[in-house]
ZAMARGU-4260 file (C-alpha; in steps of 0.2 Angstrom, whole numbers, plus 5000, padded with zeros to 4 digits):
<rodrens>
0) 5233/5090/4862 | 5234/5088/4843 | 5237/5073/4833 | 5244/5084/4819 | 5259/5088/4830
5) 5264/5070/4832 | 5276/5062/4820 | 5270/5051/4806 | 5277/5036/4815 | 5267/5040/4831
10) 5251/5043/4821 | 5253/5027/4812 | 5256/5017/4828 | 5240/5025/4836 | 5230/5020/4820
15) 5237/5003/4820 | 5234/4999/4838 | 5220/4985/4841 | 5209/4986/4856 | 5208/4971/4868
20) 5191/4967/4875 | 5186/4984/4867 | 5200/4993/4877 | 5215/5002/4870 | 5231/5000/4880
25) 5246/5012/4878 | 5258/4997/4880 | 5256/4991/4862 | 5260/5009/4855 | 5275/5011/4867
30) 5281/4994/4861 | 5279/4997/4843 | 5287/5014/4842 | 5301/5008/4853 | 5304/4993/4842
35) 5305/5003/4826 | 5317/5015/4834 | 5328/5001/4841 | 5328/4992/4824 | 5334/5007/4815
40) 5348/5011/4827 | 5353/4993/4827 | 5355/4992/4808 | 5366/5007/4809 | 5377/5001/4823
45) 5371/5015/4834 | 5369/5014/4853 | 5353/5006/4858 | 5342/5019/4867 | 5323/5022/4867
50) 5318/5037/4856 | 5309/5051/4865 | 5291/5053/4861 | 5283/5070/4857 | 5274/5079/4871
55) 5257/5077/4862 | 5259/5058/4861 | 5264/5057/4879 | 5248/5067/4884 | 5238/5056/4873
60) 5245/5039/4880 | 5243/5046/4898 | 5225/5049/4895 | 5223/5032/4887 | 5232/5023/4901
65) 5222/5032/4914 | 5205/5027/4906 | 5211/5009/4903 | 5216/5007/4921 | 5200/5013/4927
70) 5189/5004/4915 | 5198/4988/4919 | 5196/4991/4937 | 5177/4993/4935 | 5175/4978/4924
75) 5185/4967/4937 | 5171/4972/4950 | 5156/4968/4937 | 5145/4953/4938 | 5133/4949/4925
80) 5118/4938/4928 | 5108/4934/4912 | 5089/4932/4909 | 5089/4913/4910 | 5098/4905/4924
85) 5104/4887/4924 | 5092/4874/4931 | 5097/4868/4948 | 5105/4851/4949 | 5103/4837/4960
90) 5122/4834/4962 | 5136/4847/4960 | 5155/4844/4956 | 5167/4853/4968 | 5176/4866/4958
95) 5195/4866/4961 | 5195/4885/4961 | 5184/4897/4970 | 5174/4908/4957 | 5172/4926/4959
100) 5154/4928/4954 | 5139/4916/4951 | 5142/4917/4932 | 5131/4923/4918 | 5119/4909/4920
105) 5121/4906/4939 | 5132/4891/4935 | 5144/4895/4949 | 5132/4899/4963 | 5132/4882/4971
110) 5152/4881/4973 | 5152/4899/4978 | 5140/4896/4992 | 5148/4879/4997 | 5165/4888/5000
115) 5157/4904/5006 | 5160/4912/5023 | 5148/4910/5038 | 5142/4928/5035 | 5138/4924/5017
120) 5128/4908/5022 | 5119/4918/5035 | 5115/4932/5022 | 5109/4919/5010 | 5098/4911/5023
125) 5089/4928/5026 | 5083/4928/5008 | 5079/4910/5007 | 5066/4913/5021 | 5060/4929/5012
130) 5057/4920/4996 | 5049/4905/5006 | 5061/4892/4999 | 5064/4886/5017 | 5072/4891/5033
135) 5090/4889/5027 | 5101/4882/5013 | 5114/4869/5017 | 5128/4861/5006 | 5130/4842/5010
140) 5147/4834/5004 | 5144/4817/4997 | 5162/4813/4992 | 5178/4823/4989 | 5172/4830/4973
145) 5153/4829/4974 | 5140/4838/4985 | 5122/4843/4986 | 5112/4859/4990 | 5097/4857/5001
150) 5083/4868/5008 | 5080/4865/5026 | 5063/4868/5034 | 5061/4861/5051 | 5067/4843/5050
155) 5063/4842/5032 | 5076/4843/5018 | 5072/4847/5000 | 5085/4845/4986 | 5086/4861/4977
160) 5082/4852/4961 | 5065/4848/4968 | 5061/4866/4974 | 5053/4872/4957 | 5059/4882/4943
165) 5057/4899/4952 | 5071/4894/4964 | 5083/4891/4950 | 5080/4909/4944 | 5081/4917/4961
170) 5095/4907/4970 | 5109/4913/4959 | 5104/4931/4963 | 5103/4928/4981 | 5121/4921/4982
175) 5127/4935/4971 | 5120/4948/4982 | 5128/4939/4997 | 5145/4937/4989 | 5147/4953/4980
180) 5161/4964/4987 | 5158/4982/4993 | 5157/4994/4979 | 5154/4980/4966 | 5142/4982/4951
185) 5129/4968/4948 | 5120/4968/4931 | 5104/4958/4931 | 5094/4955/4915 | 5076/4952/4917
190) 5077/4944/4934 | 5058/4942/4935 | 5057/4929/4922 | 5046/4914/4929 | 5042/4922/4945
195) 5025/4926/4952 | 5021/4944/4956 | 5024/4942/4975 | 5042/4935/4972 | 5045/4949/4959
200) 5041/4962/4973 | 5053/4953/4985 | 5066/4954/4971 | 5065/4973/4972 | 5068/4971/4991
205) 5084/4961/4987 | 5091/4974/4975 | 5087/4988/4987 | 5096/4979/5001 | 5111/4977/4990
210) 5111/4996/4985 | 5109/5002/5003 | 5124/4990/5008 | 5137/4998/4997 | 5134/4988/4981
215) 5129/4995/4964 | 5115/4987/4954 | 5108/4989/4936 | 5092/4979/4933 | 5085/4977/4915
220) 5067/4973/4918 | 5049/4972/4910 | 5041/4970/4927 | 5028/4982/4933 | 5027/4974/4950
225) 5046/4976/4953 | 5045/4995/4948 | 5029/4998/4958 | 5038/4990/4973 | 5053/5000/4971
230) 5043/5016/4971 | 5034/5010/4987 | 5051/5007/4995 | 5056/5025/4990 | 5040/5032/4998
235) 5043/5022/5014 | 5061/5029/5015 | 5069/5012/5013 | 5080/5020/4999 | 5083/5038/4994
240) 5075/5044/4978 | 5093/5051/4974 | 5100/5034/4975 | 5088/5027/4961 | 5089/5030/4943
245) 5075/5024/4931 | 5077/5024/4912 | 5065/5018/4899 | 5071/5013/4882 | 5060/5014/4867
250) 5062/5013/4848 | 5057/5027/4837 | 5059/5024/4818 | 5072/5011/4821 | 5082/5021/4834
255) 5083/5017/4852 | 5080/5032/4863 | 5084/5032/4882 | 5073/5042/4893 | 5076/5046/4911
260) 5061/5046/4922 | 5062/5055/4939 | 5055/5047/4955 | 5050/5059/4968 | 5054/5057/4987
265) 5036/5050/4989 | 5039/5037/4975 | 5028/5047/4963 | 5031/5049/4944 | 5025/5063/4934
270) 5011/5057/4923 | 5018/5065/4907 | 5035/5058/4911 | 5029/5040/4910 | 5030/5031/4893
275) 5013/5030/4885 | 5005/5012/4885 | 5018/5005/4898 | 5005/5002/4911 | 4989/5004/4900
280) 4986/4986/4896 | 4986/4980/4914 | 4974/4994/4919 | 4963/4991/4904 | 4962/4972/4908
285) 4958/4976/4926 | 4944/4988/4921 | 4937/4975/4909 | 4937/4961/4922 | 4928/4972/4934
290) 4915/4976/4921 | 4913/4958/4917 | 4911/4953/4935 | 4898/4967/4938 | 4888/4961/4923
295) 4889/4943/4929 | 4882/4948/4946 | 4867/4957/4938 | 4863/4943/4926 | 4856/4930/4939
300) 4846/4944/4947 | 4837/4949/4931 | 4834/4931/4926 | 4826/4927/4943 | 4815/4943/4942
305) 4809/4937/4925 | 4804/4920/4931 | 4793/4927/4945 | 4782/4937/4933 | 4765/4927/4929
310) 4752/4932/4916 | 4736/4941/4922 | 4720/4930/4924 | 4705/4934/4913 | 4687/4936/4921
315) 4677/4950/4930 | 4686/4961/4941 | 4682/4960/4960 | 4680/4975/4970 | 4692/4976/4984
320) 4687/4983/5001 | 4679/4979/5018 | 4661/4972/5019 | 4651/4974/5035 | 4637/4962/5039
325) 4619/4969/5039
</rodrens>
């Protein structure tokens, strides 16, 4: 396929085609070429017929059309959840339309849950328990256009707005995991923000559950806890190492370099494959803490020993021994 074998008008139409949402479509090229051909024939009074395209252009547009259709299909199944999810509200307005995803800030999570199926609600409840938010999540309709979300623990009901900031960061991810269709792609950016180490580990469990249930997940993270938990799940056989891809992005002289890091079947990572300094700070702090604690334990012992020492008394020395009576 050579652009040089196309006509001048065909090359001009290709060069002038503008992408829509970063995607080129063959439709604009078809329309532009057809329109020019019809305009010319109309001005000459000729019969209006579409002009044939060169075989090179036909092959080129066929390739563009195939790529366009597949990329659009991929994007239609993609859900992006950003690094800062919206704060949970005390009251929500009923959406007239059912959203497809929770939204980039998790803003649609409440309505998606409210109108979800019984299976979606049951799946959400499983992870509500795992994250210790309660035993279940319920939506309570207050009016025709207003509702609440509440965590239920026994007989106690807690509005999600009172459940803490961590809940606002995790709940959209839980709902997205339950609502995502088979073979969909979820992209989560820094999901660990504002979560303690234990919840970061549970996040890894959630993503692995999604991956092993027919979903695709891409996570951008800085969390050491999440990565270590992922390696543990590989070692435990909860997910195959072949189903996990780990990439590290670093800058070198202003250029971003992407490195692939292989994970063994036992969750191991080759020492020389791991980026220098990624885990060093945590290890260095742990060693420094252990050293400081050891010194703190020794200090009171030394001080106590020093206080027991008393100066020697002056005077004639006495012989020590046993004296028998005469």
